[in-house]
C-alpha positions in Angstrom: 0.0 0.0 0.0 1.4 3.4 -0.8 2.4 5.7 2.1 1.9 9.4 2.2 2.9 12.4 4.3 0.0 15.0 4.8 0.9 18.4 5.8 -1.7 20.5 7.6 -1.8 24.1 8.8 -4.3 25.1 11.4 -5.5 28.7 11.7 -5.4 28.6 15.5 -4.0 25.4 16.9 -4.8 21.7 16.6 -8.3 21.2 17.9 -7.6 18.4 20.3 -7.8 18.4 24.1 -6.3 15.8 26.4 -7.3 12.6 28.1 -10.7 11.0 27.1 -11.5 14.0 24.7 -8.4 13.4 22.7 -8.9 9.6 22.6 -12.4 10.2 21.2 -11.3 12.8 18.7 -8.6 10.4 17.4 -10.8 7.3 17.4 -13.4 9.1 15.4 -10.8 10.0 12.7 -9.6 6.3 12.6 -13.1 5.0 12.1 -13.9 7.5 9.3 -10.5 6.8 7.6 -11.2 3.0 7.7 -14.2 3.5 5.4 -11.8 4.6 2.6 -9.1 2.1 3.4 -6.9 4.8 4.9 -4.7 4.1 7.9 -3.3 7.0 10.1 0.0 5.7 11.3 1.1 8.7 13.4 1.6 12.5 13.3 4.3 15.0 14.3 3.0 18.2 15.7 4.9 21.6 15.7 5.6 23.2 19.1 2.9 25.9 18.6 0.4 23.2 17.5 -0.4 24.9 14.3 1.2 22.6 11.8 1.1 18.8 11.6 2.9 16.2 9.4 0.8 13.0 9.4 1.9 9.7 8.0 -0.8 7.5 6.3 -1.1 4.2 4.3 -3.7 4.8 1.6 -4.8 3.4 -1.7 -4.6 6.9 -3.1 -4.2 10.7 -2.4 -7.9 11.0 -3.3 -8.9 8.6 -0.6 -7.0 10.8 1.9 -8.7 13.9 0.5 -12.2 12.4 1.0 -11.4 11.3 4.6 -9.9 14.8 5.3 -13.2 16.4 4.3 -15.2 14.1 6.5 -12.8 14.7 9.4 -13.1 18.5 8.9 -9.3 18.8 8.8 -7.2 21.1 6.5 -4.7 19.7 4.0 -1.9 21.7 2.5 0.0 19.0 0.7 -0.1 15.2 0.2 3.3 13.7 -0.7 3.9 10.0 -1.6 7.0 8.8 0.4 9.1 5.7 0.9 11.1 4.7 3.8 14.8 5.5 3.9 16.3 3.8 7.0 19.9 4.6 7.9 20.3 1.8 10.4 21.3 -0.9 7.8 24.2 1.2 6.7 25.7 1.8 10.1 
C-alpha cells in the first residue's frame, strides 16, 4: 500500500484536548478513515500546534482527501513517500 505524508496548517492550533476527549477525537478519525481504506500511522505536531505532518497508508491521495473532508481537517499538501532507514548502513 502506498504511504503518504499529509501536511496540515491550522489557523489557531490543533483542535484536540487531552485525556478522554483526545482519545475520542482520534478514534473518530480512525473510524472514518477506515471506510476509505486509509490508515493513520502517526503524526508530528509543531511546538505551537499549528502545523502537523501526518503519516498515512492509503490506496490513493484522493482517498486521503475524502477522509480529510469528512474529518473537517485542513490539508496543505499530500506527498507520496518511501522509507529510507539509515540503520542498515551503520
